[in-house]
Each structure stands twice: as structure tokens, then as C-alpha cells.
NUROVEX-332726 format. One record per residue: residue number from 1; residue in three letters; chain; x, z, y of N, C-alpha, C in turn. Coordinates in Angstrom, 1 decimal. Layout:
REM NUROVEX-332726
  pos  code  unit    n_xx    n_zz    n_yy   ca_xx   ca_zz   ca_yy    c_xx    c_zz    c_yy
  NUM   Ala     A       X       Z       Y       X       Z       Y       X       Z       Y
...
REM end
This chain:
REM NUROVEX-332726
  pos  code  unit    n_xx    n_zz    n_yy   ca_xx   ca_zz   ca_yy    c_xx    c_zz    c_yy
    1   Gln     A    54.0   103.2   115.8    54.9   102.3   116.4    56.3   102.8   116.2
    2   Val     A    57.2   102.0   116.7    58.6   102.3   116.6    59.2   102.6   118.0
    3   Gln     A    60.0   103.6   118.1    60.8   103.9   119.3    62.3   103.7   119.0
    4   Leu     A    62.9   103.0   120.0    64.3   102.8   119.9    65.0   103.6   121.0
    5   Val     A    66.1   104.3   120.7    66.8   105.1   121.6    68.3   104.7   121.5
    6   Glu     A    68.8   104.2   122.6    70.3   103.8   122.7    71.1   105.0   123.2
    7   Ser     A    72.4   105.0   122.7    73.3   106.0   123.2    74.7   105.4   123.1
    8   Gly     A    75.6   106.0   123.8    77.0   105.6   123.7    77.6   104.9   124.9
    9   Gly     A    76.8   104.6   125.9    77.2   103.9   127.1    78.0   104.8   128.0
   10   Gly     A    78.7   104.2   128.9    79.5   105.0   129.9    80.5   104.1   130.6
   11   Leu     A    81.4   104.8   131.3    82.5   104.2   132.0    83.7   104.1   131.2
   12   Val     A    84.3   102.9   131.1    85.5   102.7   130.3    86.5   101.8   131.1
   13   Gln     A    87.8   101.9   130.9    88.7   101.1   131.5    88.9    99.7   130.8
   14   Pro     A    89.2    98.7   131.5    89.5    97.4   130.9    90.4    97.6   129.7
   15   Gly     A    90.1    96.9   128.6    90.9    97.0   127.4    90.5    98.1   126.5
   16   Gly     A    89.6    99.0   127.0    89.1   100.1   126.2    88.0    99.8   125.2
   17   Ser     A    87.4   100.8   124.6    86.4   100.6   123.6    85.3   101.6   123.8
   18   Leu     A    84.1   101.1   123.3    82.9   102.0   123.3    82.1   101.6   122.0
   19   Arg     A    81.4   102.5   121.5    80.5   102.3   120.4    79.1   102.7   120.8
   20   Leu     A    78.2   101.7   120.8    76.8   102.0   121.1    76.0   102.2   119.8
   21   Ser     A    75.0   103.1   119.9    74.2   103.3   118.8    72.7   103.2   119.2
   22   Cys     A    71.9   102.7   118.3    70.4   102.6   118.6    69.7   103.1   117.3
   23   Ala     A    69.0   104.2   117.5    68.3   104.8   116.4    66.8   104.5   116.5
   24   Ala     A    66.2   104.1   115.4    64.8   103.8   115.4    64.0   105.0   114.8
   25   Ser     A    62.9   105.4   115.3    62.1   106.4   114.8    60.6   106.0   114.8
   26   Gly     A    59.9   106.7   113.9    58.5   106.4   113.8    58.0   106.5   112.4
   27   Thr     A    56.8   106.0   112.1    56.3   106.0   110.7    55.7   104.7   110.4
   28   Gly     A    55.7   104.4   109.1    55.0   103.2   108.6    55.6   101.9   109.0
   29   Phe     A    56.9   101.8   109.0    57.6   100.6   109.4    58.8   100.3   108.5
   30   Arg     A    59.2    99.0   108.5    60.4    98.6   107.9    61.2    97.7   108.9
   31   Leu     A    62.4    98.0   109.2    63.2    97.3   110.1    63.7    96.0   109.5
   32   Asn     A    63.6    94.9   110.2    64.1    93.6   109.8    65.3    93.3   110.6
   33   Gly     A    65.3    92.1   111.3    66.4    91.8   112.2    66.6    92.8   113.4
   34   Met     A    67.8    93.0   113.7    68.1    93.9   114.9    69.2    93.2   115.7
   35   Gly     A    69.2    93.6   117.0    70.2    93.0   117.9    70.5    93.8   119.1
   36   Trp     A    71.5    93.3   119.8    71.8    93.9   121.1    71.8    92.8   122.2
   37   Tyr     A    71.2    93.1   123.3    71.1    92.3   124.5    71.7    93.0   125.7
   38   Arg     A    72.1    92.3   126.7    72.6    92.9   127.9    72.1    92.2   129.1
   39   Gln     A    72.1    92.9   130.2    71.6    92.3   131.5    72.5    92.9   132.6
   40   Ala     A    73.2    92.0   133.3    74.0    92.3   134.4    73.2    92.1   135.7
   41   Pro     A    73.5    92.8   136.8    72.7    92.7   138.0    72.6    91.2   138.4
   42   Gly     A    71.4    90.8   138.8    71.1    89.5   139.2    71.1    88.4   138.2
   43   Lys     A    71.2    88.8   136.9    71.3    87.8   135.8    70.2    88.1   134.8
   44   Gln     A    69.8    87.0   134.0    68.9    87.2   133.0    69.4    88.0   131.8
   45   Arg     A    68.6    88.6   131.1    69.0    89.3   129.9    69.5    88.3   128.9
   46   Glu     A    70.6    88.5   128.3    71.2    87.6   127.3    71.5    88.3   126.0
   47   Leu     A    71.5    87.5   125.0    71.7    87.9   123.6    73.2    88.2   123.4
   48   Val     A    73.6    89.3   122.8    74.9    89.7   122.6    75.3    89.5   121.1
   49   Ala     A    74.5    90.1   120.2    74.7    90.0   118.8    73.5    90.3   118.0
   50   Thr     A    73.3    89.8   116.8    72.2    90.1   116.0    72.7    90.3   114.5
   51   Ile     A    71.9    91.0   113.8    72.2    91.3   112.4    70.9    91.3   111.6
   52   Thr     A    70.9    90.6   110.5    69.7    90.5   109.6    69.7    91.7   108.7
   53   Arg     A    68.6    91.9   108.0    68.5    92.9   107.0    69.5    92.7   105.9
   54   Gly     A    69.8    91.5   105.6    70.8    91.2   104.6    72.3    91.3   105.1
   55   Gly     A    72.5    91.6   106.4    73.8    91.8   106.9    74.5    90.6   107.5
   56   Asn     A    73.8    89.5   107.6    74.3    88.3   108.3    74.4    88.6   109.8
   57   Thr     A    75.5    88.2   110.5    75.7    88.5   111.9    75.8    87.3   112.7
   58   Met     A    75.5    87.4   114.0    75.7    86.3   115.0    76.2    86.9   116.3
   59   Tyr     A    77.1    86.3   117.0    77.6    86.8   118.2    77.6    85.7   119.3
   60   Ala     A    77.4    86.1   120.5    77.6    85.2   121.6    79.1    84.9   121.7
   61   Asp     A    79.4    83.7   122.2    80.7    83.2   122.3    81.6    84.2   123.1
   62   Ser     A    81.0    84.8   124.2    81.7    85.6   125.1    82.2    86.9   124.5
   63   Val     A    81.7    87.3   123.3    82.1    88.6   122.7    82.6    88.4   121.3
   64   Lys     A    82.7    87.2   120.8    83.3    87.0   119.5    84.7    87.5   119.4
   65   Ala     A    85.0    88.2   118.3    86.4    88.7   118.0    86.6    90.0   118.7
   66   Arg     A    85.7    90.4   119.6    85.8    91.7   120.3    84.7    92.7   119.9
   67   Phe     A    83.5    92.3   119.7    82.4    93.1   119.4    82.0    93.0   117.9
   68   Thr     A    81.5    94.1   117.3    81.1    94.1   115.9    79.7    94.8   115.8
   69   Ile     A    78.7    94.1   115.3    77.4    94.7   115.1    77.3    95.1   113.6
   70   Ser     A    76.7    96.3   113.4    76.5    96.8   112.1    75.2    97.6   112.0
   71   Arg     A    74.8    98.0   110.8    73.6    98.7   110.7    73.6    99.7   109.5
   72   Ser     A    72.8   100.7   109.6    72.6   101.6   108.5    71.1   101.7   108.3
   73   Asp     A    70.7   101.2   107.2    69.3   101.2   106.9    68.8   102.7   106.5
   74   Thr     A    69.8   103.4   105.9    69.5   104.8   105.6    69.1   105.6   106.9
   75   Lys     A    69.9   105.4   108.0    69.7   106.1   109.2    68.8   105.3   110.2
   76   Asn     A    68.3   104.1   109.8    67.5   103.3   110.7    68.2   103.1   112.1
   77   Thr     A    69.5   102.8   112.0    70.3   102.7   113.2    71.2   101.4   113.2
   78   Val     A    71.3   100.8   114.4    72.2    99.7   114.5    73.3   100.1   115.5
   79   Tyr     A    74.5    99.6   115.3    75.6    99.9   116.1    76.2    98.7   116.8
   80   Leu     A    76.9    98.9   117.9    77.7    97.8   118.5    79.0    98.4   118.8
   81   Gln     A    80.1    98.0   118.1    81.4    98.4   118.4    82.0    97.4   119.4
   82   Met     A    82.4    97.9   120.5    82.9    97.0   121.6    84.4    97.4   121.8
   83   Asn     A    85.2    96.4   121.6    86.7    96.6   121.8    87.2    95.6   122.8
   84   Thr     A    88.3    95.9   123.4    89.0    95.0   124.4    88.0    94.7   125.5
   85   Leu     A    87.3    95.7   126.0    86.3    95.5   127.0    86.9    94.9   128.3
   86   Lys     A    86.1    94.0   128.9    86.4    93.3   130.1    85.4    93.7   131.2
   87   Pro     A    85.8    93.6   132.5    84.9    93.9   133.6    83.6    93.1   133.5
   88   Glu     A    83.6    91.9   133.0    82.4    91.0   132.9    81.5    91.5   131.8
   89   Asp     A    81.9    92.5   131.0    81.0    93.1   130.0    80.1    94.1   130.6
   90   Thr     A    80.3    94.5   131.9    79.5    95.5   132.6    78.1    95.0   132.6
   91   Ala     A    77.2    95.8   132.1    75.7    95.5   132.1    75.0    96.7   131.5
   92   Val     A    73.7    96.6   131.5    72.8    97.5   130.8    72.6    96.8   129.4
   93   Tyr     A    72.9    97.6   128.4    72.7    97.0   127.0    71.5    97.6   126.4
   94   Tyr     A    70.7    96.6   125.8    69.4    97.0   125.2    69.4    96.7   123.7
   95   Cys     A    68.8    97.6   123.0    68.6    97.4   121.6    67.3    96.7   121.3
   96   Asn     A    67.3    95.9   120.4    66.1    95.1   120.0    65.9    95.2   118.5
   97   Ala     A    64.7    95.3   118.0    64.4    95.4   116.6    63.1    94.7   116.3
   98   Asp     A    63.1    93.9   115.2    61.9    93.3   114.6    61.5    94.3   113.5
   99   Ala     A    60.3    94.6   113.4    59.8    95.5   112.3    58.5    95.0   111.7
  100   Thr     A    58.4    95.3   110.5    57.1    95.1   109.8    56.3    96.4   109.7
  101   Met     A    55.2    96.4   110.3    54.3    97.6   110.3    53.4    97.6   109.1
  102   Glu     A    53.2    98.7   108.5    52.3    98.8   107.3    50.9    98.4   107.6
  103   Thr     A    50.4    98.7   108.8    49.0    98.5   109.2    48.7    97.3   110.0
  104   Ser     A    49.7    96.8   110.7    49.5    95.7   111.7    50.4    94.5   111.6
  105   Gly     A    51.3    94.5   110.7    52.2    93.3   110.5    53.4    93.4   111.4
  106   Gly     A    53.9    92.3   111.8    55.2    92.2   112.5    55.1    92.6   114.0
  107   Ala     A    56.1    93.2   114.5    56.2    93.6   115.9    57.6    93.6   116.4
  108   Thr     A    57.9    93.5   117.7    59.2    93.6   118.3    59.3    94.7   119.2
  109   Tyr     A    60.4    95.5   119.2    60.5    96.7   120.0    61.8    96.6   120.8
  110   Trp     A    61.8    97.3   121.9    63.0    97.3   122.8    63.3    98.8   123.1
  111   Gly     A    64.6    99.1   123.2    65.0   100.3   123.8    65.0   100.3   125.3
  112   Gln     A    65.3   101.4   126.0    65.2   101.5   127.4    66.6   101.1   128.1
  113   Gly     A    67.6   101.0   127.3    68.9   100.5   127.8    69.9   101.6   128.0
  114   Thr     A    71.2   101.3   127.9    72.2   102.2   128.2    73.3   101.4   129.0
  115   Gln     A    73.8   102.1   130.1    74.7   101.4   131.0    76.1   101.4   130.5
  116   Val     A    76.7   100.3   130.5    78.2   100.1   130.2    78.9    99.6   131.4
  117   Thr     A    79.8   100.3   131.9    80.6    99.9   133.1    82.1    99.9   132.7
  118   Val     A    82.7    98.7   132.9    84.1    98.5   132.6    84.8    98.3   133.9
  119   Ser     A    85.6    99.3   134.3    86.3    99.3   135.6    87.4   100.2   135.6
  120   Ser     A    88.4    99.9   136.4    89.6   100.8   136.6    89.2   101.9   137.6
REM end
């Protein structure tokens, strides 16, 4: 199976920046599409950004022009560069990955989340 571990969250002032990382580990898999989701208290988990294996990206309207998703297939890692952060960006951010397993086909994995708090 695949394990996803997020890092890079923390407390930042409005207008500041953070870079989240999500590293995938395991054996017998190939990463396909990857993405970032977030969940604020009392709200449903929402899609933030996705990136395909070919590098095509998609962003939620609320983060366009501020966030950038990227990936390193060599490192099996997906990143989320977050600039011009706003208080409404405060949430737990989760990494998601679709993978093709050598023995069982396709599967979807989630990280355990990293807290991002934007406040003065």
C-alpha cells in the first residue's frame, strides 16, 4: 500500500506564505493524479488543487492566482505553494493520491492532514 505524509503546515500571518509537501512511500505502485483538499471546522472537505501525471493543474476559484500545485515524480512528492494567505484559508489540509498498484489495480490514498492557520 501507499502511505502519504504531509508536512509544512503551521501558523502564518495574513499575506504570508507556506509550502506544503506530501511524500508518498511504499512499494509496487505508480502515482497518477494527486491533489490537495482542505477542511475547515464545521465544513465539508473541499478540493483545493489537483495535478495529473502529465502536469495539468486545476484550482478552486478561491485559491487561483495564489496557490500553485506541483509534483516531483522522482521524489514521489506533491507540493502546494500557498502565497498571499488569507484567514479563510485556515483549515486542515489533506494530500490525496490516486495510484496504480502492481498487484491490485487502482486505489486512492489520503494523508492524515496538516494544520494551516492564518492569523495575526
